C-alpha positions in Angstrom: 74.6 7.7 -79.9 75.4 6.8 -83.5 73.7 8.8 -86.2 71.9 6.7 -88.8 72.7 7.4 -92.5 69.9 5.2 -93.7 68.2 6.4 -96.9 69.2 10.1 -96.8 71.5 11.9 -99.2 74.4 9.6 -100.0 77.2 10.3 -97.5 80.6 11.2 -99.0 82.1 8.0 -97.5 79.6 5.8 -99.3 80.4 7.6 -102.6 84.1 7.1 -101.9 83.6 3.4 -101.4 81.6 3.0 -104.5 84.2 4.9 -106.5 86.9 2.7 -105.0 85.3 -0.4 -106.5 84.8 1.2 -109.9 88.5 2.2 -109.8 89.5 -1.4 -109.0 87.3 -2.7 -111.9 88.5 -0.3 -114.5 92.0 1.0 -113.4 93.1 -1.9 -111.1 95.8 -4.2 -112.4 94.4 -7.4 -110.9 93.9 -10.2 -113.4 90.7 -12.1 -113.3 89.7 -15.6 -114.4 86.7 -15.9 -116.6 83.3 -16.4 -114.9 80.2 -18.2 -116.1 81.6 -18.1 -119.7 85.0 -18.1 -121.3 84.9 -14.4 -122.2 87.6 -13.6 -124.8 89.6 -16.6 -123.7 91.7 -16.4 -126.9 92.8 -12.9 -126.0 94.7 -14.0 -122.8 97.9 -14.7 -124.7 97.7 -11.3 -126.5 97.0 -9.4 -123.3 99.9 -11.1 -121.4 102.3 -10.6 -124.4 101.3 -6.9 -124.6 101.9 -6.4 -120.8 105.4 -8.1 -121.1 106.4 -5.9 -124.1 105.3 -2.7 -122.4 107.1 -3.6 -119.1 110.3 -4.3 -121.0 110.2 -1.0 -122.9 109.4 1.0 -119.7 112.2 -0.7 -117.9 114.6 0.3 -120.7 113.2 3.9 -120.8 113.7 4.3 -117.1 117.4 4.0 -117.6 117.5 6.6 -120.4 116.7 10.1 -119.3 116.3 11.6 -122.8 114.2 8.6 -124.0 112.0 8.9 -121.0 111.3 12.6 -121.8 110.3 11.5 -125.3 108.0 8.9 -123.9 106.3 11.3 -121.5 105.7 13.8 -124.2 104.5 11.4 -126.9 102.4 9.3 -124.4 100.8 12.4 -123.0 99.8 13.7 -126.5 98.5 10.3 -127.5 96.3 10.0 -124.4 95.0 13.6 -124.8 94.1 12.8 -128.4 92.2 9.7 -127.4 90.3 11.2 -124.4 89.4 14.4 -126.4 87.9 12.3 -129.2 86.0 10.1 -126.8 84.7 13.1 -124.8 83.4 14.6 -128.0 81.6 11.4 -128.8 80.0 11.1 -125.4 78.6 14.6 -125.6 76.2 13.4 -128.3 74.5 10.1 -127.2 72.8 9.9 -130.6 76.1 9.1 -132.2 76.7 6.3 -129.7 73.5 4.4 -130.3 74.4 2.4 -133.4 77.5 0.9 -131.7 76.1 0.6 -128.2 74.8 -3.0 -128.6 71.3 -2.1 -127.3 68.3 -2.2 -129.6 64.5 -1.8 -129.5 64.2 -5.5 -130.1 66.1 -6.2 -126.9 64.1 -3.8 -124.9 60.9 -5.3 -126.2 62.2 -8.7 -125.2 62.9 -7.4 -121.7 59.4 -6.1 -121.3 57.8 -9.3 -122.6 59.8 -11.6 -120.3 58.4 -9.7 -117.3 54.9 -10.7 -118.3 53.5 -13.5 -116.1 51.8 -15.2 -119.0 54.7 -15.0 -121.5 54.2 -17.0 -124.7 57.4 -18.3 -126.5 55.7 -17.5 -129.8 55.8 -13.8 -129.0 59.5 -13.6 -128.4 60.7 -16.0 -131.1 60.6 -13.5 -134.0 62.5 -10.9 -131.9 65.2 -13.5 -131.0 65.4 -14.5 -134.7 66.2 -10.9 -135.5 69.2 -11.0 -133.2 71.5 -13.5 -134.7 74.0 -13.4 -131.9 71.3 -14.1 -129.3 69.9 -17.0 -131.4 73.4 -18.4 -131.7 74.1 -18.2 -128.0 70.9 -19.8 -127.0 71.4 -22.6 -129.6 74.9 -23.2 -128.4 73.7 -23.5 -124.9 71.1 -26.1 -125.7 73.8 -28.1 -127.6 76.4 -27.8 -124.9 77.4 -31.1 -123.1 76.1 -29.9 -119.8 72.7 -28.9 -121.2 72.4 -32.0 -123.4 72.5 -34.2 -120.3 69.2 -32.6 -119.1 67.5 -33.3 -122.4 65.7 -36.5 -123.5 67.4 -39.8 -124.4 68.1 -38.4 -127.9 70.7 -36.0 -126.4 73.2 -36.7 -129.2 71.0 -35.0 -131.7 72.0 -31.4 -132.4 69.1 -28.9 -132.1 69.1 -26.1 -134.7 65.4 -25.1 -135.0 64.8 -22.0 -132.9 61.4 -23.1 -131.8 62.8 -26.3 -130.4 65.7 -24.4 -128.8 63.4 -22.1 -126.9 61.1 -25.0 -125.9 64.1 -27.0 -124.5 65.2 -23.9 -122.5 61.8 -23.1 -121.1 60.1 -19.8 -120.1 61.7 -19.5 -116.7 65.2 -20.0 -118.0 64.7 -17.5 -120.8 63.8 -14.8 -118.3 67.3 -15.3 -116.9 69.2 -16.1 -120.1 68.0 -13.3 -122.4 69.3 -10.4 -120.2 72.4 -12.5 -119.5 73.4 -12.9 -123.1 72.4 -9.2 -123.9 74.8 -8.1 -121.1 77.6 -10.2 -122.6 76.9 -8.6 -126.0 77.2 -5.1 -124.5 80.4 -5.6 -122.6 83.7 -4.9 -124.4 85.0 -7.8 -126.4 87.9 -8.4 -128.7 90.1 -5.8 -126.9 93.2 -7.2 -125.3 93.7 -3.9 -123.5 90.3 -4.5 -121.7 90.4 -8.2 -121.1 90.8 -8.1 -117.3 88.5 -5.1 -117.0 85.7 -6.9 -118.9 86.0 -10.0 -116.7 85.8 -8.0 -113.5 82.8 -6.0 -114.8 81.2 -9.3 -115.9 81.6 -10.7 -112.4 80.3 -7.5 -110.7 77.3 -7.4 -113.0 76.4 -11.0 -112.5 76.7 -10.8 -108.7 74.4 -7.7 -108.9 71.9 -9.6 -111.1 71.8 -12.7 -108.9 71.4 -10.6 -105.8 68.7 -8.5 -107.4 66.8 -11.7 -108.3 67.1 -13.0 -104.8 65.8 -9.8 -103.3 62.9 -9.6 -105.7 61.9 -13.2 -104.7 62.2 -12.3 -101.0 60.0 -9.3 -101.4 57.6 -11.0 -103.9 58.5 -8.5 -106.6 58.8 -9.1 -110.4 62.0 -11.2 -110.5 62.6 -10.8 -114.2 62.1 -7.1 -114.2 64.4 -6.4 -111.2 67.1 -8.8 -112.5 66.9 -7.2 -116.0 67.1 -3.7 -114.5 70.2 -4.7 -112.5 72.0 -5.9 -115.6 70.8 -3.0 -117.7 72.6 -0.7 -115.2 75.9 -1.8 -116.8 75.0 -0.6 -120.3 76.4 2.9 -120.0 79.7 1.8 -118.5 80.0 -0.8 -121.4 79.3 1.9 -124.0 82.0 4.2 -122.6 84.6 1.4 -122.4 83.8 0.0 -125.8 84.1 3.4 -127.5 87.2 4.2 -125.5 88.8 0.9 -126.6 88.0 1.6 -130.3 89.3 5.2 -130.2 92.5 4.1 -128.4 93.2 1.2 -130.6 92.6 3.2 -133.8 94.8 6.1 -132.6 97.5 3.9 -131.1 97.7 1.7 -134.2 97.9 4.7 -136.6 100.7 6.3 -134.4 102.6 3.1 -134.2 102.6 2.5 -137.9 103.7 6.1 -138.5 106.5 5.7 -135.9 107.6 2.5 -137.6 107.7 4.2 -141.0 109.8 7.0 -139.6 112.4 4.5 -138.3 112.6 6.6 -135.1 113.1 3.9 -132.4 112.5 6.3 -129.5 109.2 7.4 -131.0 108.2 3.9 -131.7 109.0 2.7 -128.2 107.1 5.6 -126.7 104.0 4.8 -128.6 104.3 1.1 -128.0 104.7 1.7 -124.2 101.6 3.9 -124.0 98.9 2.0 -122.1 95.2 2.2 -122.5 94.3 5.4 -120.5 92.2 3.5 -117.9 92.2 6.3 -115.4 91.0 8.9 -117.9 88.3 6.5 -119.1 87.3 5.8 -115.5 86.5 9.5 -115.1 84.4 9.5 -118.3 82.5 6.5 -116.9 81.8 8.5 -113.8 80.5 11.4 -115.9 78.5 9.6 -118.5 77.9 6.0 -117.6 74.7 6.3 -115.5 73.2 8.9 -117.8 73.7 6.7 -120.8 71.7 3.9 -119.1 68.5 5.8 -119.6 69.4 8.3 -122.4 70.1 5.4 -124.9 66.7 3.8 -123.9 64.9 7.1 -124.5 66.6 7.5 -127.9 65.0 4.1 -128.8 61.6 5.5 -127.9 61.3 3.7 -124.6 61.1 6.8 -122.4 57.9 5.6 -120.8 59.2 2.1 -120.1 59.5 1.1 -116.4 63.0 -0.1 -117.4 64.0 3.4 -118.4 62.4 5.0 -115.4 64.4 2.8 -113.0 67.6 3.7 -114.7 66.7 7.4 -114.6 65.9 7.2 -110.9 69.2 5.5 -110.1 71.0 8.3 -111.9 69.0 11.4 -110.8 67.8 10.8 -107.3 70.1 12.1 -104.6 69.0 9.8 -101.9 68.1 6.1 -101.5 64.8 7.1 -99.7 63.5 8.8 -102.9 63.8 5.7 -105.0 60.8 3.5 -106.0 60.5 0.0 -104.6 62.0 -1.5 -107.8 64.9 0.9 -107.9 65.6 0.3 -104.2 66.0 -3.4 -104.8 68.4 -2.8 -107.7 70.4 -0.3 -105.6 70.5 -2.8 -102.7 71.8 -5.6 -105.0 74.4 -3.3 -106.4 75.5 -2.3 -102.8 75.9 -6.0 -101.9 77.9 -6.7 -105.0 80.3 -3.8 -104.3 80.7 -4.9 -100.7 81.4 -8.5 -101.7 84.0 -7.6 -104.3 85.7 -5.1 -102.1 85.9 -7.7 -99.3 87.4 -10.2 -101.8 90.0 -7.6 -102.8 90.6 -6.8 -99.1 89.7 -3.2 -99.7 86.9 -2.9 -97.1 86.9 -2.4 -93.4 84.0 -3.9 -91.2 82.8 -0.4 -90.3 82.7 0.6 -94.0 80.6 -2.5 -94.7 78.2 -1.6 -92.0 78.0 2.0 -93.4 77.1 0.7 -96.8 74.5 -1.7 -95.5 73.0 1.0 -93.2 72.7 3.5 -96.0 71.0 1.1 -98.4 68.9 -0.3 -95.6 69.9 -3.9 -96.1 68.3 -5.7 -93.1 69.4 -8.9 -91.5 66.9 -11.1 -93.4 68.0 -9.6 -96.7 71.7 -10.1 -95.9 71.1 -13.7 -94.9 69.3 -14.4 -98.1 72.0 -12.7 -100.2 74.8 -14.6 -98.4 73.1 -17.9 -99.3 73.2 -17.3 -103.1 75.6 -18.9 -105.5 77.6 -16.2 -107.2 80.0 -18.6 -109.0 77.4 -20.3 -111.2 74.2 -19.1 -112.9 71.5 -21.4 -111.6 68.9 -22.5 -114.1 65.6 -24.3 -113.5 
């Protein structure tokens, strides 16, 4: 007789599979097309050029034993410098708050959009205080696809925030506000993280769509469950963003100094040193989930249900101990991991069954989740 793993302490195999996906997202070399939005589209050329330059240098170094020794020594020291600096930053979450992308205004918005009787006038001042969010919502309303849904005066560009919000509507704002906040948290402008960001974006949005579908199925608060699912990406985004900044600053300084020294071997060694994705992956494992709730507590939202769900997902050792809301987020995350691992051909059928068994995904839930559109964000 098979022994059920449902709900208890997470089995080692489940942890292994979850870490496998995170490894593929952060360390994996797969390139990913943009999804939902053209995230950092202009960086594709830079990212591809950088890859080609590094490959050429590494191919040359492989044929030169002494140069290879220089590369290994310099690259090792550079990576150590980067990871040590980042580890020191992550030890004090307070120092990360300013550059995290999260703010009290966003958290207040998240709480307000969960209210059944949401009034646009209550959220408009908060959106106005977030220029990037106002810009994104305005650009959406003026996009060709959205303008087709507007009145016969669709050629008129809308700039007034009140009109923008009215055109979008309450139901769509419940989806779009967390969506654009997530996009603002994820690393951007970093050629070294272009493919990682796109894969994380896809994983996060699959999780969000799945969470919303499960909330609807179980008659739970869709906006709250969906927002909580996207919020679970905050800590990972903060670690990656800070890692990219520390790496690019250190790498750039070392490269300039190597150029000034006119030491070609030193210059090539620095040039060929890649973003230390594997080291950053381990820092995400250590700090990512904790930051999801620590940063919210630092913004004085310790009592918020949003914070409590993130703390549960980090601190509880078993699925069975989670609240109903946290369980739905965990189930959605499980489905997203399974779906992406299957697409990467990194999952066996028995492993899929184990994941679904542990997170207690029943047949009705799986059928509902399989029927969702994970390639397009559906708006009302």
